[in-house]
C-alpha positions in Angstrom: -30.4 13.8 76.0 -34.1 13.4 75.4 -35.7 11.5 78.3 -39.2 10.6 77.1 -40.7 7.6 79.0 -38.5 5.8 81.5 -35.1 7.3 82.1 -33.5 4.1 81.0 -30.2 5.5 79.9 -29.1 7.5 82.9 -26.0 7.0 85.1 -23.6 5.6 82.4 -26.1 3.2 80.8 -25.4 4.7 77.4 -21.9 3.3 77.3 -23.2 -0.1 78.6 -25.8 -0.1 75.9 -23.3 0.7 73.1 -20.8 -2.0 74.3 -23.5 -4.7 74.7 -25.1 -4.0 71.3 -21.9 -3.8 69.3 -20.5 -6.9 71.0 -23.7 -8.8 70.1 -23.6 -7.5 66.5 -20.0 -8.5 66.0 -20.9 -12.1 67.0 -24.3 -12.5 65.5 -24.7 -10.3 62.4 -25.9 -11.9 59.2 -23.4 -12.2 56.5 -24.9 -10.0 53.8 -23.0 -8.9 50.7 -23.5 -5.1 51.3 -21.8 -5.5 54.7 -18.6 -6.6 53.1 -17.9 -3.3 51.4 -17.5 0.4 52.0 -18.3 1.3 48.4 -21.0 3.9 48.6 -22.5 2.8 45.3 -23.1 -0.8 46.5 -24.4 0.5 49.9 -26.7 3.0 48.3 -28.1 0.2 45.9 -28.7 -2.1 48.9 -30.5 0.6 50.9 -32.8 1.4 48.0 -33.6 -2.2 47.3 -34.3 -3.0 50.9 -37.0 -0.3 51.2 -40.3 -2.1 51.9 -38.6 -5.4 50.7 -37.4 -8.4 52.7 -33.7 -9.2 52.7 -34.3 -12.7 51.2 -36.1 -11.2 48.3 -33.3 -8.7 47.6 -30.2 -11.0 47.7 -30.3 -12.4 44.1 -31.6 -9.1 42.6 -28.7 -7.3 44.3 -26.1 -9.7 42.9 -27.5 -9.7 39.4 -28.0 -5.9 39.3 -24.3 -5.3 40.4 -23.1 -7.7 37.7 -25.1 -5.8 35.1 -24.3 -2.3 36.4 -21.0 -2.7 38.5 -20.6 1.1 39.0 -22.4 4.4 38.9 -21.1 5.3 35.5 -22.6 2.1 33.9 -25.9 2.7 35.6 -26.1 6.3 34.5 -25.2 5.5 30.9 -28.0 2.9 30.4 -31.7 3.5 29.6 -34.5 3.6 32.0 -36.1 0.6 30.4 -32.9 -1.4 31.0 -32.9 -0.4 34.7 -36.5 -1.4 35.0 -35.8 -4.7 33.4 -33.0 -5.4 35.8 -35.3 -4.3 38.7 -38.2 -6.5 37.6 -39.5 -8.7 40.4 -38.6 -6.3 43.2 -41.7 -4.1 42.9 -42.1 -0.4 43.9 -40.7 0.6 40.5 -40.5 4.3 41.3 -37.4 3.3 43.4 -35.7 2.1 40.2 -36.6 5.2 38.3 -35.3 7.5 41.0 -32.2 5.3 41.3 -31.5 5.9 37.6 -32.1 9.6 37.9 -29.9 9.9 40.9 -27.1 8.0 39.2 -27.2 10.4 36.3 -27.1 13.4 38.6 -24.1 12.0 40.5 -22.2 11.4 37.3 -23.0 14.7 35.7 -23.1 16.9 38.8 -20.5 15.3 41.0 -18.1 13.7 38.7 -19.3 10.2 39.6 -18.4 10.6 43.3 -21.0 10.3 46.1 -21.2 13.3 48.5 -19.7 12.2 51.8 -22.1 13.8 54.3 -25.8 13.0 55.0 -26.7 16.7 54.4 -25.2 16.7 50.9 -26.6 13.3 50.0 -30.1 14.4 50.9 -29.9 16.9 48.0 -29.9 14.0 45.5 -33.1 12.7 44.0 -34.6 9.7 45.7 -32.4 9.9 48.8 -34.2 10.8 52.0 -33.0 11.3 55.6 -32.7 7.6 56.4 -30.9 6.6 53.2 -28.5 9.6 53.4 -27.6 8.8 57.0 -27.1 5.1 56.2 -24.7 5.8 53.3 -22.9 8.6 55.2 -22.3 6.5 58.3 -21.5 3.1 56.7 -19.5 4.3 53.7 -17.9 7.4 55.0 -18.0 7.0 58.8 -20.0 10.1 59.5 -21.4 10.1 63.1 -25.0 10.4 62.1 -27.8 8.0 63.3 -30.4 6.2 61.2 -34.1 5.6 62.0 -36.1 3.1 60.0 -39.1 1.1 61.2 -36.9 -1.4 63.0 -34.9 1.2 64.8 -38.0 3.1 65.7 -39.5 0.0 67.3 -36.3 -0.7 69.3 -36.1 2.9 70.6 -39.7 3.0 71.7 -39.5 -0.3 73.5 -36.3 0.6 75.2 -38.1 3.5 77.0 -41.5 1.8 77.2 -43.2 4.8 75.5 -44.3 6.0 72.1 -42.2 8.8 70.6 -42.7 11.3 67.9 -40.6 11.1 64.7 -38.4 14.0 65.9 -37.9 12.3 69.3 -36.9 9.1 67.7 -34.2 10.8 65.6 -33.0 12.7 68.6 -32.8 9.6 70.8 -31.0 7.6 68.0 -28.4 10.3 67.7 -27.9 10.4 71.5 -27.3 6.6 71.6 -25.0 6.5 68.5 -21.5 5.1 69.1 -19.6 7.8 67.3 -16.4 5.6 67.1 -18.3 3.0 65.0 -21.3 4.8 63.6 -21.8 2.5 60.5 -21.6 -0.7 62.6 -23.8 0.8 65.3 -26.5 1.8 62.9 -26.5 -1.6 61.3 -26.6 -3.2 64.8 -29.7 -1.3 65.7 -31.4 -2.3 62.5 -30.3 -5.9 63.0 -31.7 -6.0 66.5 -35.1 -4.9 65.2 -35.0 -7.3 62.3 -34.0 -10.4 64.1 -34.8 -10.0 67.9 -37.1 -7.0 68.6 -39.7 -8.1 66.2 -43.1 -6.5 65.6 -44.8 -9.5 67.3 -43.4 -12.5 69.2 -40.6 -10.6 70.7 -37.4 -12.6 71.5 -36.6 -10.7 74.7 -34.6 -13.6 76.2 -32.1 -13.3 73.3 -31.8 -9.5 73.5 -28.3 -8.2 74.4 -29.7 -5.0 76.0 -32.8 -6.5 77.8 -31.4 -5.4 81.1 -31.6 -1.8 79.9 -35.0 -2.1 78.2 -38.3 -1.2 80.0 -40.4 -3.3 77.6 -38.0 -6.3 77.7 -38.0 -6.4 81.5 -41.8 -6.2 81.6 -42.1 -8.9 78.9 -39.9 -11.3 80.9 -41.7 -10.6 84.1 -45.1 -11.2 82.4 -44.3 -14.7 81.3 -47.0 -16.9 82.6 -48.9 -14.0 84.1 -51.1 -13.1 81.2 -49.8 -9.6 81.2 -49.4 -8.0 77.8 -46.3 -6.3 76.2 -45.7 -3.5 73.8 -46.3 -5.4 70.6 -45.9 -2.8 67.9 -48.3 -1.7 65.2 -50.6 -4.2 63.5 -50.0 -4.9 59.9 -52.5 -3.3 57.4 -55.3 -5.6 56.4 -54.7 -7.2 53.0 -57.3 -6.7 50.2 -58.3 -9.6 48.0 -58.5 -9.4 44.2 -59.1 -12.0 41.4 -57.8 -11.5 37.8 -57.4 -13.5 34.6 -54.5 -13.3 32.2 -53.4 -15.1 29.0 -50.1 -16.6 28.2 -50.3 -16.9 24.4 -47.3 -17.9 22.2 -46.9 -17.7 18.4 -43.8 -18.4 16.3 -41.4 -18.0 19.2 -43.1 -14.9 20.5 -45.4 -14.0 23.4 -48.3 -11.5 23.3 -47.6 -8.7 25.9 -49.1 -5.4 26.8 -47.4 -2.2 28.0 -48.9 -0.5 31.0 -49.7 3.3 30.5 -46.9 5.6 31.4 -49.2 7.4 33.8 -50.4 4.2 35.6 -50.4 4.5 39.4 -48.6 1.2 39.7 -45.7 -0.2 37.5 -46.0 2.5 34.9 -44.5 1.6 31.5 -43.9 -2.0 32.5 -44.8 -4.9 30.2 -47.2 -7.7 31.3 -49.5 -10.4 29.9 -52.9 -9.3 28.8 -55.3 -9.4 31.7 -58.9 -8.9 32.7 -61.0 -8.6 35.9 -63.2 -11.5 34.7 -62.6 -14.5 32.4 -62.0 -12.9 28.9 -64.6 -13.4 26.1 -63.7 -15.8 23.3 -63.3 -12.9 21.0 -60.3 -11.6 23.0 -58.3 -14.8 22.8 -57.1 -17.5 20.3 -59.4 -20.3 19.6 -56.6 -22.6 20.8 -57.1 -21.3 24.4 -60.0 -23.0 26.0 -59.1 -24.1 29.5 -57.4 -22.7 32.5 -53.7 -23.6 32.8 -52.7 -22.6 36.4 -53.7 -20.4 39.3 -51.0 -18.2 41.0 -51.0 -16.2 44.2 -49.3 -12.8 44.0 -49.2 -9.8 46.3 -48.6 -6.2 45.5 -48.4 -3.7 48.5 -51.6 -4.4 50.5 -53.4 -6.5 47.8 -53.4 -10.3 47.5 -54.2 -11.4 44.0 -55.6 -14.8 42.8 -54.4 -15.0 39.2 -56.0 -17.5 36.8 -53.9 -18.1 33.7 -55.2 -19.3 30.3 -52.5 -20.8 28.1 -52.2 -22.1 24.5 -49.5 -24.1 22.9 -47.2 -22.9 20.2 -49.8 -21.8 17.7 -49.5 -20.3 14.2 -52.5 -18.1 14.5 -53.5 -15.7 17.2 -56.6 -13.5 17.8 -56.1 -9.8 16.9 -56.2 -8.9 20.6 -54.5 -6.0 22.3 -50.8 -5.8 22.8 -47.7 -6.8 20.8 -46.0 -10.0 19.9 -42.6 -9.9 21.7 -39.8 -12.3 20.7 -39.0 -14.6 23.6 -35.2 -13.9 23.4 -35.8 -10.2 24.0 -38.3 -10.5 26.9 -35.5 -10.4 29.6 -34.4 -7.0 28.1 -37.8 -5.5 28.8 -39.1 -4.1 32.1 -41.7 -6.8 32.9 -43.9 -7.0 36.0 -43.1 -9.4 38.8 -46.3 -11.3 38.1 -45.4 -11.7 34.5 -41.9 -12.9 35.4 -43.5 -15.5 37.7 -45.9 -16.8 35.0 -43.2 -16.9 32.3 -40.8 -18.8 34.5 -43.5 -21.3 35.5 -44.2 -21.8 31.8 -40.5 -22.4 31.0 -40.3 -19.4 28.7 -37.6 -17.4 30.5 
């Protein structure tokens, strides 16, 4: 077993750690839909959606996506645009494209059946070491550990020292309860997501605090002014201001398709937008005042979005983009910002 930092798991403490963590998880785990199934398709979908995305933001998208594509065959048979449309609002659209590509490979190359080992799963497009281990352990019971950001934080705090990526994976495998690998992996992630937080640690609520170097120090430091291992600071957000236009005509909305080679949201549809308030020549004469201002975040950028809006007009300026029938908008891959504006306007 790797020892790095304090030797916190010597003398039988591994068994104590496993029992304490699993007992806590059985009593306190959140009731999430992907925890009610062993279907590798549903588990895979949840893991892809949860990458860089909060659980609360995923729940409705997960349910709706499964209703639209209930199995791997249906997902593989649809178009990429339909997948992007169903994904709209989750962001990081490369995940959706790789999801679709992976589905097609599983159907054509594996007869619609997921490989049952982490090593074989990693051969599929869009499935890395973490996702492969999560699917293999949860769906198929393979005794392979996972390491995501939450697990990494838990592991380093347990020993009170920073570890390399390789050391984190080694330690996670050492700790793994091989009789319940899927539940143990989820318990480690749950601990990091709900108790062992990046900041404002809840050490008093931790089921393994007696075995944790950082937790013991945190509790001793209460009232003494001593610091604790707090985790990495979040990246600084950038600020950006943009203008866009919500223009309707004859039951249609003017929209623009992003270039296929765009670095963000390639091929997605959105409302026409500018870095500054657009010139009168770019918009209908009916648009003269600002309608609403929205706040929107993409990765490390916070946007202030000013929206100009007209009523239902019969004439529109010959600006860029296409007029899209309102009843077909939901079938298109639209950006999260566009969905937010159209919903606020009562259009979708």
